[in-house]
C-alpha positions in Angstrom: 0.2 -0.2 0.1 1.5 3.2 -1.1 2.0 6.1 1.3 -0.5 8.5 0.5 -3.3 5.8 0.6 -2.3 5.4 4.1 -2.3 9.0 5.1 -5.8 8.8 6.6 -5.0 5.5 8.6 -2.0 7.3 10.1 -4.0 10.6 11.3 -6.8 8.3 12.8 -4.1 6.4 14.4 -2.7 9.2 16.4 -5.5 9.7 18.0 -5.9 6.2 19.8 -2.0 6.0 20.6 -2.2 7.3 24.1 0.0 4.6 25.7 3.7 4.1 25.2 3.0 0.1 23.7 0.0 1.5 21.2 2.9 4.2 20.0 5.6 1.6 19.5 3.0 -0.3 17.8 2.4 2.5 15.1 5.9 3.7 14.7 6.5 0.0 13.6 3.9 -0.4 11.9 4.1 3.7 9.7 7.7 4.6 10.4 9.4 2.4 7.4 6.5 3.6 5.1 7.8 6.9 5.7 10.6 5.8 5.2 9.1 4.5 1.6 7.7 7.9 1.0 11.3 9.6 1.2 12.5 7.4 -1.0 10.0 7.8 -3.5 10.0 12.1 -3.3 6.5 12.2 -0.9 8.5 14.8 0.9 5.6 17.0 1.1 3.4 14.6 2.7 6.4 13.0 4.5 7.2 16.1 5.9 3.7 17.1 7.3 2.7 13.6 8.6 6.3 13.9 11.0 5.3 17.3 11.9 1.8 15.6 12.9 3.8 13.1 14.9 6.2 15.5 16.9 2.8 17.1 17.8 1.6 14.1 18.9 4.8 13.6 21.2 5.8 10.3 19.5 8.9 9.3 21.1 11.1 7.5 18.1 14.1 10.1 16.9 13.1 9.2 13.3 10.6 11.4 13.2 12.5 14.7 13.6 15.6 13.1 11.6 13.4 11.9 8.5 11.3 15.3 8.8 15.1 17.3 8.3 15.3 15.0 4.9 12.3 16.1 3.7 13.2 19.7 4.7 16.4 19.8 2.7 14.9 18.2 -0.4 12.4 20.7 -0.4 15.2 23.7 0.4 13.7 24.5 3.5 16.9 25.8 4.6 15.9 27.1 8.3 13.6 25.4 9.3 16.2 22.3 9.1 18.0 24.2 11.0 15.6 24.7 14.0 14.6 21.1 13.6 17.9 19.6 14.1 18.4 21.7 17.5 15.2 20.6 18.5 15.9 17.1 17.7 19.7 16.9 19.7 17.6 19.3 22.6 15.1 16.2 22.7 17.5 13.7 22.2 20.9 14.6 23.3 23.1 11.3 22.8 21.5 9.8 19.9 24.3 9.9 17.7 23.1 9.4 14.2 20.9 12.6 15.2 23.8 14.9 16.1 25.5 13.9 13.0 23.0 14.6 11.0 22.8 18.1 12.3 26.5 18.4 11.6 26.1 17.4 8.3 23.4 20.2 7.8 25.6 22.2 9.6 28.4 21.3 7.1 25.9 21.8 4.0 25.8 25.8 4.5 28.8 26.2 5.6 28.0 27.1 9.6 31.4 26.1 10.7 31.1 26.9 14.4 27.9 24.9 14.8 29.8 22.1 12.9 32.5 22.1 15.3 30.4 22.2 18.2 28.4 19.3 17.4 31.2 16.7 16.7 32.1 18.0 20.4 29.1 16.9 21.5 29.5 13.4 19.6 32.5 13.3 21.0 31.2 13.5 24.8 28.4 10.9 23.7 30.5 8.5 22.4 31.9 8.0 25.8 28.9 6.9 27.3 28.4 3.5 25.9 31.4 0.9 24.1 31.5 0.7 20.6 30.4 -2.6 21.0 27.2 -2.0 22.3 26.2 0.0 19.5 23.7 -0.5 17.1 24.6 -0.1 13.3 24.0 3.2 12.8 25.1 4.9 15.9 28.7 3.2 14.5 28.0 4.6 11.3 27.7 7.6 13.0 31.0 7.2 15.2 32.7 6.8 11.9 31.8 9.9 10.1 32.7 11.9 13.2 35.7 10.4 13.1 36.4 11.2 9.7 34.8 14.8 10.3 38.1 14.7 13.5 40.3 13.9 10.5 40.5 10.3 11.7 42.9 8.0 9.1 39.6 5.9 6.8 41.2 2.6 7.2 40.6 2.5 10.4 37.3 4.3 10.5 36.4 1.7 7.8 37.6 -1.4 10.4 37.0 -0.1 13.3 33.1 1.3 12.3 31.4 0.8 9.1 32.6 -2.8 8.9 31.7 -3.5 12.5 28.3 -2.1 11.6 27.8 -4.1 8.3 28.5 -7.2 11.0 25.4 -5.4 13.7 23.0 -5.4 10.8 23.5 -7.0 7.8 20.3 -5.5 5.5 21.1 -1.4 6.6 21.7 0.5 4.1 23.7 2.6 5.9 27.3 1.8 6.4 27.6 0.9 2.7 25.9 4.3 2.1 29.3 5.7 4.7 31.7 3.7 2.9 30.8 4.3 -0.7 30.5 8.2 0.2 34.2 7.7 1.5 35.3 5.9 -1.3 33.8 9.2 -3.7 36.0 12.1 -1.8 39.0 9.9 -2.3 38.5 9.2 -5.9 38.3 5.6 -5.9 35.5 4.9 -7.7 36.4 1.4 -8.3 36.0 1.0 -4.9 32.3 3.5 -4.6 30.8 1.5 -6.9 31.2 -2.2 -5.0 30.6 -0.9 -1.9 27.0 0.6 -3.4 26.6 -2.7 -5.5 27.0 -4.5 -2.4 24.8 -2.3 -0.2 22.3 -2.9 -2.8 22.3 -6.6 -2.6 22.0 -6.5 1.5 19.6 -4.0 1.7 17.4 -4.3 -1.7 16.8 -1.4 -3.5 17.2 2.4 -2.2 17.4 5.4 -4.1 20.7 6.2 -2.1 22.6 3.3 -2.6 21.4 3.5 -6.6 22.6 7.2 -7.1 25.9 6.7 -5.3 26.0 4.1 -7.8 25.5 6.3 -10.5 28.2 8.8 -9.0 30.7 5.8 -9.0 30.1 5.1 -12.5 29.7 9.1 -13.6 33.9 9.5 -14.9 34.3 6.3 -16.2 31.3 4.8 -17.6 28.5 7.6 -18.4 26.2 4.8 -20.2 26.2 3.0 -17.1 25.9 6.1 -14.9 23.3 7.2 -16.6 21.1 3.5 -16.4 21.6 3.9 -12.7 20.5 7.6 -12.8 17.2 6.6 -14.5 16.4 4.1 -12.2 16.6 6.2 -9.5 14.3 8.7 -11.2 11.9 5.8 -12.2 11.6 5.5 -8.2 11.6 9.0 -7.2 11.0 11.5 -10.2 12.0 14.2 -7.8 15.9 13.2 -6.6 17.9 16.0 -6.6 21.1 14.7 -7.1 19.9 12.4 -9.9 18.4 15.3 -12.2 21.2 17.3 -11.4 23.7 14.6 -12.6 21.6 13.3 -15.7 22.1 17.2 -16.3 25.8 16.9 -16.4 25.9 13.8 -18.6 23.1 15.5 -20.7 25.8 18.9 -20.8 28.8 17.0 -21.9 26.4 15.3 -24.8 25.7 18.8 -25.8 21.9 17.9 -25.0 21.2 21.3 -23.7 17.5 21.2 -23.8 17.5 18.1 -21.7 20.0 19.4 -19.5 17.9 22.7 -18.9 15.0 20.8 -18.1 16.3 18.4 -15.7 17.5 21.6 -13.6 14.3 23.3 -13.9 12.7 20.1 -12.3 15.1 20.1 -9.8 14.9 23.6 -9.4 11.2 23.2 -8.7 11.5 20.5 -6.2 14.6 22.4 -4.2 14.5 26.1 -5.5 17.9 26.6 -3.6 19.6 24.0 -5.2 23.2 25.4 -5.4 24.0 22.4 -7.7 21.3 22.9 -9.7 22.1 26.8 -9.7 25.9 26.4 -10.6 24.8 24.3 -13.8 22.7 26.2 -15.5 25.8 29.2 -14.5 27.6 27.0 -16.9 24.9 26.4 -19.3 24.4 29.9 -19.8 28.1 30.4 -20.5 28.2 27.2 -22.7 25.0 27.5 -24.7 23.9 31.3 -24.2 27.9 33.1 -23.9 25.9 34.9 -21.8 28.5 36.2 -18.9 25.9 38.6 -17.1 23.2 35.7 -17.4 25.8 33.3 -15.7 26.7 35.6 -13.2 22.9 35.9 -12.1 22.5 32.3 -11.9 26.2 31.8 -9.7 24.5 34.2 -7.9 21.3 32.2 -7.0 23.7 29.3 -5.9 25.5 31.2 -3.6 22.3 32.2 -1.7 21.9 29.4 0.9 25.7 29.9 1.8 27.4 33.0 0.1 31.1 31.5 0.2 30.0 27.9 -0.7 33.0 26.5 -2.7 31.0 23.6 -4.3 29.3 25.9 -6.6 32.5 27.3 -8.2 33.9 23.5 -8.4 30.6 22.3 -10.2 30.5 25.6 -12.6 34.7 25.4 -13.5 34.3 21.2 -13.4 31.4 21.8 -16.2 33.8 24.2 -18.6 36.7 22.3 -18.3 34.0 19.2 -19.7 33.7 21.2 -22.5 37.5 21.9 -22.9 37.6 25.4 -21.9 40.6 24.5 -19.6 41.4 28.1 -18.5 38.1 29.3 -17.5 37.3 26.0 -15.6 40.5 26.4 -13.6 39.7 30.0 -12.9 36.5 29.0 -11.2 38.6 25.9 -9.6 40.5 29.3 -7.9 37.5 30.6 -7.1 36.3 27.9 -4.9 39.3 28.0 -3.1 40.0 31.3 -2.0 36.5 30.7 -0.2 37.9 27.0 1.1 41.4 26.7 0.6 40.7 23.4 2.0 38.1 22.0 -0.3 39.4 18.9 -2.2 37.3 18.6 -4.7 38.6 22.0 -6.2 42.4 21.1 -5.6 42.2 17.9 -7.7 40.2 19.0 -10.5 42.8 22.5 -10.1 45.7 20.1 -10.7 43.7 18.1 -13.5 43.1 21.7 -15.3 46.6 23.1 -14.6 47.8 19.5 -16.7 45.8 20.2 -19.3 46.7 23.7 -19.5 50.6 22.5 -19.9 51.2 24.1 -16.3 52.7 20.6 -15.3 55.1 22.3 -12.0 52.4 24.4 -10.8 50.0 20.9 -11.2 53.0 18.3 -9.7 53.4 20.7 -6.6 49.3 20.5 -5.6 48.9 16.9 -6.6 51.9 16.6 -3.7 50.1 19.4 -1.2 47.0 17.3 -1.6 49.1 13.9 -1.0 50.4 15.0 1.8 46.6 16.8 2.9 45.4 13.1 1.9 46.9 10.2 1.8 44.5 8.2 0.8 43.4 10.6 -2.4 43.6 7.6 -5.1 44.0 10.4 -8.1 46.8 12.5 -6.4 48.8 9.4 -5.7 48.3 8.2 -9.1 49.9 11.6 -10.0 52.4 11.2 -7.8 53.8 8.3 -9.5 53.4 9.7 -12.9 55.9 12.8 -11.9 58.6 9.9 -11.0 58.1 8.3 -13.9 58.2 11.6 -16.7 60.8 13.0 -14.6 63.2 10.3 -16.1 61.6 11.6 -19.8 63.5 13.4 -22.2 62.5 17.6 -23.0 63.4 18.6 -26.3 61.6 22.0 -28.1 61.3 22.1 -31.4 59.8 24.5 -34.0 57.3 25.7 -31.5 57.0 22.3 -30.0 58.1 21.0 -26.6 58.2 17.2 -26.6 58.1 14.7 -24.1 59.1 11.0 -24.3 61.1 8.1 -22.9 65.4 8.9 -24.2 64.8 5.6 -26.3 61.9 6.9 -27.7 63.2 10.0 -28.7 66.1 8.3 -30.4 63.9 5.9 -32.1 60.8 8.0 -33.5 61.2 11.7 -32.1 62.9 13.4 -35.3 60.0 12.4 -37.1 57.9 13.6 -34.7 59.5 17.0 -35.1 59.2 16.5 -39.2 55.2 15.7 -39.0 54.3 18.5 -36.5 56.3 20.9 -38.2 54.3 20.3 -41.7 51.1 20.4 -39.8 51.8 23.5 -38.8 52.7 24.9 -41.6 49.4 23.5 -43.6 47.2 23.2 -41.3 47.7 27.1 -39.6 47.6 28.2 -43.0 44.5 26.8 -44.0 42.6 27.3 -40.8 44.1 30.4 -40.5 45.4 30.2 -36.9 48.7 32.1 -36.2 50.6 30.6 -33.1 51.9 32.1 -30.1 55.7 31.8 -30.0 55.6 32.3 -26.5 53.7 29.3 -25.7 54.7 26.4 -27.5 52.4 23.2 -28.1 53.2 20.4 -25.0 53.2 17.2 -26.7 54.2 14.2 -24.9 54.1 10.6 -25.6 53.4 7.7 -22.8 54.7 4.2 -23.7 52.8 3.0 -20.7 49.0 2.7 -21.0 48.8 3.6 -17.3 50.8 6.8 -17.5 48.7 7.8 -20.7 45.4 7.5 -19.1 46.5 9.1 -15.4 47.9 11.9 -17.3 45.3 12.5 -19.8 42.2 11.6 -17.5 43.6 11.6 -14.6 42.7 7.9 -13.6 43.1 4.2 -15.0 41.0 3.6 -18.6 40.8 5.1 -22.0 41.5 1.8 -23.2 41.5 2.2 -27.2 42.3 6.0 -27.4 45.6 6.5 -28.9 46.1 10.6 -28.4 44.0 13.7 -26.7 44.4 16.9 -27.3 43.2 19.5 -24.9 43.9 22.7 -26.7 47.5 23.3 -27.2 48.4 20.0 -24.6 48.7 16.7 -26.7 49.0 13.5 -25.1 49.7 10.3 -27.0 50.4 6.6 -26.8 53.3 5.6 -27.3 53.7 3.6 -31.2 55.8 1.2 -28.8 52.9 0.5 -26.4 51.1 -2.5 -26.4 48.6 -0.9 -29.6 52.2 -0.7 -31.4 51.5 -1.9 -35.2 47.7 -1.9 -35.5 47.4 1.7 -35.5 49.1 4.3 -37.8 51.0 6.8 -34.9 51.5 9.9 -37.7 47.8 9.9 -38.8 47.2 10.0 -35.2 49.5 12.7 -34.1 48.3 14.7 -37.3 44.7 13.7 -36.2 45.6 15.6 -32.5 47.5 18.3 -33.8 44.2 19.5 -36.0 42.3 19.9 -32.7 45.3 22.4 -31.6 44.8 24.7 -34.6 40.9 24.0 -35.1 40.3 24.3 -30.7 42.6 27.5 -30.9 41.5 29.2 -33.5 37.5 29.1 -32.3 38.7 29.5 -28.3 37.8 26.0 -27.7 34.4 26.6 -28.4 33.3 24.3 -31.4 31.1 20.9 -30.9 32.7 17.5 -30.7 31.6 16.6 -33.7 32.7 19.7 -35.6 36.5 19.0 -33.9 36.6 15.5 -34.5 35.4 15.6 -38.0 37.4 17.9 -39.1 40.3 16.3 -37.8 39.7 13.0 -39.4 39.0 14.7 -42.6 42.3 16.4 -42.1 43.9 13.1 -41.6 42.6 11.9 -45.6 43.5 15.4 -47.2 47.0 14.4 -45.7 47.8 10.9 -47.0 44.5 9.4 -48.6 45.6 6.2 -47.1 45.0 7.7 -43.9 41.9 9.1 -41.8 38.4 7.0 -42.2 36.1 5.6 -45.3 33.3 4.0 -45.9 33.1 0.0 -44.9 30.8 -2.8 -45.0 30.1 -2.4 -41.9 29.2 1.0 -42.0 27.3 0.2 -45.4 25.1 -2.1 -43.0 24.8 0.6 -40.2 23.3 3.4 -43.0 21.4 1.3 -45.2 19.8 -1.2 -42.0 20.4 0.1 -38.8 19.4 3.4 -39.4 22.6 4.6 -37.4 22.3 7.7 -39.2 22.2 11.0 -36.5 20.9 14.6 -37.7 23.3 17.1 -37.8 21.8 19.3 -35.2 22.2 16.2 -32.9 25.8 15.1 -34.1 27.3 15.4 -31.0 25.3 13.1 -29.0 26.0 10.1 -31.2 29.3 10.1 -29.3 27.9 10.3 -25.9 25.1 8.0 -26.8 27.4 5.4 -28.4 26.6 1.8 -27.2 29.8 0.2 -28.8 32.7 1.0 -29.7 32.0 0.2 -33.9 28.8 3.4 -33.1 31.9 5.8 -31.5 34.1 4.9 -34.7 30.7 5.3 -37.1 30.0 8.9 -35.2 33.9 9.6 -36.4 33.3 8.8 -39.9 29.8 10.7 -40.2 31.3 13.8 -38.7 34.3 13.5 -41.2 31.8 13.1 -44.0 29.5 15.7 -42.5 32.6 18.4 -42.5 33.1 17.3 -45.8 30.2 17.9 -47.6 29.8 21.1 -46.2 33.4 22.5 -47.6 32.9 20.8 -51.0 29.3 21.9 -51.3 29.2 25.2 -49.7 32.7 26.1 -49.9 35.8 26.9 -47.8 34.8 31.2 -47.2 31.5 30.0 -45.8 33.2 27.0 -43.6 35.9 29.6 -42.0 33.2 32.2 -41.7 31.4 29.4 -39.6 34.2 28.7 -37.4 35.1 32.2 -37.1 31.5 32.6 -35.7 31.8 29.7 -33.0 35.3 31.5 -31.8 32.7 34.2 -30.6 30.4 31.6 -28.6 27.4 31.3 -31.3 25.8 27.8 -30.9 26.8 25.3 -33.9 23.0 25.3 -35.3 22.7 28.7 -35.3 26.4 29.9 -37.1 25.3 26.5 -39.8 22.0 27.8 -40.0 23.9 31.8 -40.8 26.6 30.7 -42.4 25.6 27.7 -45.0 21.7 26.9 -44.9 19.1 26.4 -42.6 19.3 22.9 -40.8 15.7 21.7 -41.9 17.0 22.4 -45.3 20.4 21.0 -44.6 19.3 17.6 -43.1 18.0 15.8 -46.1 20.7 16.8 -48.2 22.9 15.5 -45.9 21.4 11.8 -45.1 20.7 11.6 -48.8 24.4 12.2 -49.7 25.4 9.7 -46.8 23.2 6.8 -48.3 24.4 7.5 -51.5 28.2 7.4 -50.5 26.9 3.9 -49.0 25.1 2.6 -51.9 28.1 3.4 -54.0 30.3 1.0 -52.0 30.3 -2.0 -53.7 27.7 -0.8 -56.3 27.5 -4.1 -58.2 27.5 -6.2 -55.2 24.1 -8.1 -53.9 24.3 -7.8 -50.7 21.5 -10.4 -49.2 22.5 -13.2 -47.5 20.2 -16.6 -48.4 17.6 -17.9 -45.7 19.6 -20.9 -43.7 17.2 -23.3 -45.3 17.7 -21.9 -48.8 20.8 -24.4 -49.0 21.2 -27.8 -48.2 23.9 -29.0 -46.0 24.2 -32.3 -47.1 24.6 -31.4 -50.5 28.4 -30.4 -51.4 27.1 -28.5 -54.6 24.4 -26.2 -53.0 27.3 -23.4 -52.5 28.3 -23.6 -56.3 24.8 -23.6 -57.6 23.4 -21.0 -55.3 26.3 -18.9 -56.4 25.9 -20.0 -60.2 21.9 -18.5 -59.8 23.2 -15.7 -57.9 26.6 -14.8 -59.3 26.9 -11.2 -57.3 25.9 -12.2 -54.4 28.8 -10.8 -52.1 28.0 -13.7 -49.2 28.6 -16.5 -51.6 31.4 -15.4 -53.2 33.5 -14.4 -50.0 32.3 -18.6 -48.6 33.3 -20.1 -52.3 36.8 -18.2 -52.4 37.6 -19.0 -48.6 36.5 -22.9 -49.4 39.4 -22.6 -52.3 41.7 -20.6 -49.8 41.3 -23.6 -47.2 41.5 -26.6 -49.8 44.9 -24.3 -51.0 43.8 -24.7 -54.7 45.5 -21.2 -55.4 44.6 -20.9 -58.8 41.1 -21.4 -58.5 41.2 -19.1 -55.1 43.3 -16.2 -57.4 40.2 -16.6 -59.9 37.8 -16.4 -56.9 39.0 -13.8 -55.3 39.4 -11.4 -58.5 35.1 -12.0 -58.3 35.0 -11.1 -54.9 37.6 -8.1 -55.5 35.3 -7.0 -58.7 32.0 -6.8 -56.5 33.6 -5.1 -53.7 37.1 -3.0 -54.7 37.2 -0.9 -51.9 37.6 -3.6 -49.2 40.8 -3.6 -47.8 40.1 -6.1 -44.8 41.8 -9.1 -44.6 38.6 -11.2 -45.8 38.3 -9.0 -49.2 39.3 -10.5 -52.5 42.8 -7.8 -52.8 44.1 -9.3 -49.7 43.1 -13.2 -50.4 43.9 -12.4 -54.2 47.3 -11.4 -53.0 47.9 -14.2 -50.7 46.6 -16.9 -53.7 49.4 -15.4 -55.9 52.2 -15.4 -53.4 51.6 -19.3 -52.9 51.8 -19.2 -56.9 55.2 -17.6 -57.0 53.4 -15.0 -59.2 55.5 -12.2 -57.4 55.1 -9.4 -59.6 51.0 -9.8 -59.4 51.5 -10.2 -56.0 53.0 -6.7 -55.7 50.9 -5.4 -57.8 47.7 -6.0 -55.4 50.3 -5.0 -52.4 50.6 -1.9 -54.0 46.8 -1.3 -54.9 46.6 -2.1 -50.9 48.9 0.1 -49.6 47.9 2.8 -51.3 44.0 2.6 -50.4 45.3 1.8 -46.7 47.8 3.6 -43.7 47.3 0.4 -41.4 48.1 -2.8 -43.8 51.5 -4.0 -42.1 51.8 -7.0 -43.5 51.6 -5.6 -47.0 53.9 -3.3 -46.5 56.4 -5.5 -45.1 55.8 -8.1 -47.7 56.9 -5.1 -50.4 59.8 -4.4 -48.8 60.9 -8.1 -49.1 59.9 -8.0 -52.9 61.6 -5.0 -53.8 65.0 -5.4 -51.8 65.3 -7.9 -53.8 64.4 -6.2 -57.1 66.8 -3.6 -55.9 64.2 -1.4 -56.3 65.0 1.2 -53.6 61.8 4.0 -54.0 59.5 1.3 -53.6 61.5 0.0 -50.1 62.0 3.7 -49.1 58.7 3.9 -49.4 57.2 1.2 -47.8 59.7 1.1 -44.6 57.9 4.8 -44.2 54.3 3.7 -44.2 55.6 0.3 -41.8 57.6 2.3 -39.4 54.5 4.7 -39.2 52.4 2.0 -37.4 55.5 0.7 -35.4 59.0 2.3 -35.4 60.3 0.0 -33.5 61.1 -2.4 -36.0 64.2 -3.7 -37.0 63.9 -5.0 -40.0 61.9 -1.3 -41.6 64.3 0.7 -40.3 67.2 -1.2 -41.3 65.8 -1.4 -45.0 64.8 2.5 -44.6 68.5 2.8 -44.4 69.5 0.5 -46.6 67.5 2.0 -49.3 68.7 5.8 -48.5 72.1 4.7 -49.0 71.5 3.4 -52.5 69.7 6.8 -53.3 72.5 8.5 -52.0 70.5 10.2 -49.0 73.7 9.4 -46.4 72.2 11.5 -43.5 68.5 9.5 -43.8 70.8 6.5 -44.3 72.7 7.1 -41.1 69.6 8.3 -39.1 68.7 5.2 -40.0 71.4 2.5 -38.9 71.3 4.7 -36.0 68.4 3.8 -35.6 68.5 0.1 -36.0 71.3 0.4 -32.8 69.2 1.3 -30.7 66.8 -1.5 -31.2 69.8 -4.1 -29.8 69.8 -5.8 -33.8 71.0 -9.7 -34.5 73.6 -7.9 -36.6 75.1 -5.2 -34.5 78.8 -5.5 -36.0 77.5 -5.0 -39.6 75.3 -2.1 -38.6 78.4 -0.3 -37.0 80.1 -1.4 -40.6 77.8 0.7 -42.4 77.7 3.5 -40.8 81.4 3.7 -40.8 81.0 3.0 -44.2 78.8 5.8 -44.8 80.3 8.5 -42.3 84.0 7.8 -43.6 84.0 10.8 -46.0 82.3 13.3 -43.9 83.4 12.5 -40.3 86.2 10.6 -40.2 86.9 10.5 -36.0 83.2 9.2 -36.0 83.6 6.6 -38.7 86.8 4.9 -36.9 84.8 5.3 -33.7 82.0 2.4 -35.3 84.6 0.2 -37.0 86.4 0.4 -33.6 82.8 -1.2 -32.3 82.5 -3.3 -35.2 85.7 -4.9 -34.7 85.7 -5.5 -30.7 81.9 -7.4 -31.6 83.3 -9.1 -34.5 87.5 -9.2 -34.7 87.9 -11.5 -37.8 85.5 -9.0 -39.7 87.6 -8.9 -42.9 85.5 -6.0 -44.8 86.2 -4.0 -41.0 89.7 -4.9 -41.1 90.2 -3.5 -44.7 88.6 -0.6 -43.8 90.5 0.2 -41.1 93.5 0.0 -43.1 91.9 2.2 -45.7 91.2 4.7 -43.0 94.5 4.5 -41.6 96.7 8.0 -42.3 100.0 8.3 -41.8 102.3 10.4 -39.3 103.9 13.3 -40.2 107.4 13.0 -39.9 109.4 13.9 -36.6 111.5 16.9 -36.8 114.8 16.3 -36.6 116.5 17.4 -33.8 118.6 20.4 -33.4 
């Protein structure tokens, strides 16, 4: 039976509750319903019934405590404080009531009252041993101990864990332990505590909301699922509404965020967090400083020096890549309360993303000193120690940091590529770089270090690079992801973000920023970037995966799989290319210029190009056309399971004969012939498959399969032809690059060797073979400096033939730098004393000593 339906029963029962036994019986029946009312957001009714119970002098301290919870939810600050004072007078030794008063005092910045309450808790705690306390009393003692500065682990061991044993179904210890983990930025532990609480206690909005907070940074989709479950039970849950608004802001769903905030403020008109988010929204959406200031003023009404307000505003701005503004708000929060840990930690992250690492390291150290249990500050300290050993180089307006080994292997290529990108993209987008502020680029060989530097926590698997405006962090091409992704195209992509974010003052939506970067990858090298595939064709034509232009950024946030995220990158890049090619560069640059002034993207598109309602159908048709033109000759239908008789060995061949352009059948036949090692027929079948889908560069595509069959047939020239086409189409076909190096080396086709060695090293610069091939090709082509650099890189990679590499370096340097050449030659002889060619070269290099002067 719902609380509302029991309201009349409760009122009538009060009239008969004249004895203590009757009162206790009534409380046992009704108090769980009052708790349920709070859980379901019936705040007004709960407050009324609790007040009625207090008027009738019902003895349980839970009545006034539930009333305070309802008053807080409704934003009735003064009434809540008054009730807390009355409760602690009536129940002076009841620790949960005292700690509730402390919580309310802290919430509204009443430090003197909070300190007084803690003293009272300390005195009351002496009256009864902890072992005789109930679970909720133990939790209250633990919370008081934390407020007094006790070590978190001891609090958990001495209070929260015993409380779980005292009452295995109580939510209180799990809520307290989870909240403690959140304050230490240990989101994994927080999630574990809240999940355990839900299992032990059963569904409760407080536990479910805690779980949503635990997932908020690492898994926004899971966090939103928990938010929605809270709101299914309690539509008026302020915390869930505010968290929902934060997620919607990150997805650039401004209308949805405002709707959630409006509902939160209807429930609690003085909600600091909701008004703070409205302030951030006014900045991000309206670029209205006056409105943002007004909303900030509303957020501070209940406590004029509440550091959480500016922290919340700054956090939202930083999530929109406006780190300088975000950092300023964190500094304002710390001006209110220098010890406010969330602002200190966020400022540390902002400083790292602004490239102000020295200040960030000092701040992280101060946080560790004050709070040795803060996970993120601890991780940042480990990162600082690791990075202290990195090489730091400054070239052409770039400050580069990477391990010494990385610098010696691919550092020069990084400088070359960034210098080219700065010139090409800077001119293209009309951006001039500040010579006093170099762009910081850092490479991390450890995924863990990359994640901590980039996100402040572990995670980010699958990401190769991230740009924060004038700071780029990259996974080293020597990391675990090496060989699978083109690090050169990734670096070009990330530097393009530097240009476009700087040109628009970080005021561009994610889809446009990502779309331009992927588009510019393809402009730099047709084999880079993303293009249509069979999977994307299916998503467009069969799965209705297209996102309208006006909602494009949501495609990244709402993506339910890695493939969906990648499709968002593709669609964004095609949108950029279509806008540029259809409407011209002048209009596109004007759009970016309007974004720099704070204009909203959809308004800027309408002003400079065309209204969205006119563009949307045209762009959708363009995407559909691109999808249809991917393998247009192919029949993409897949036969039903009963269309082929599994017992008939000729069934597939007969089906293919009836459906000669069926892609599925052609694929099956080619793979069967490959497995049977019938290479001549396999090559012919692969050619047919390639004719049906010529743009397919996947390992299952016709071009790859044909090249494999030709290799088995020893038809090297034809194999090379197919591999060269593959290499021109994709920058990530490592096997093709390596095989072409073999073929061209045998044929002494040095330009081909040089080209494919460079392509292979763009995937993994730590491969000795391509480095040696590049050096040999450069030497053969008379590019001595490139050859020397190539062989020097080979030596860094501990080759199997170091003496030979030393000898080749000596040979290359003997005419330009004889002392260095001699050192390399002697090193070769130390490694291989009987190395005849080295011995001969040493003899040739000996210079006769001048004759001694005759003595007088």
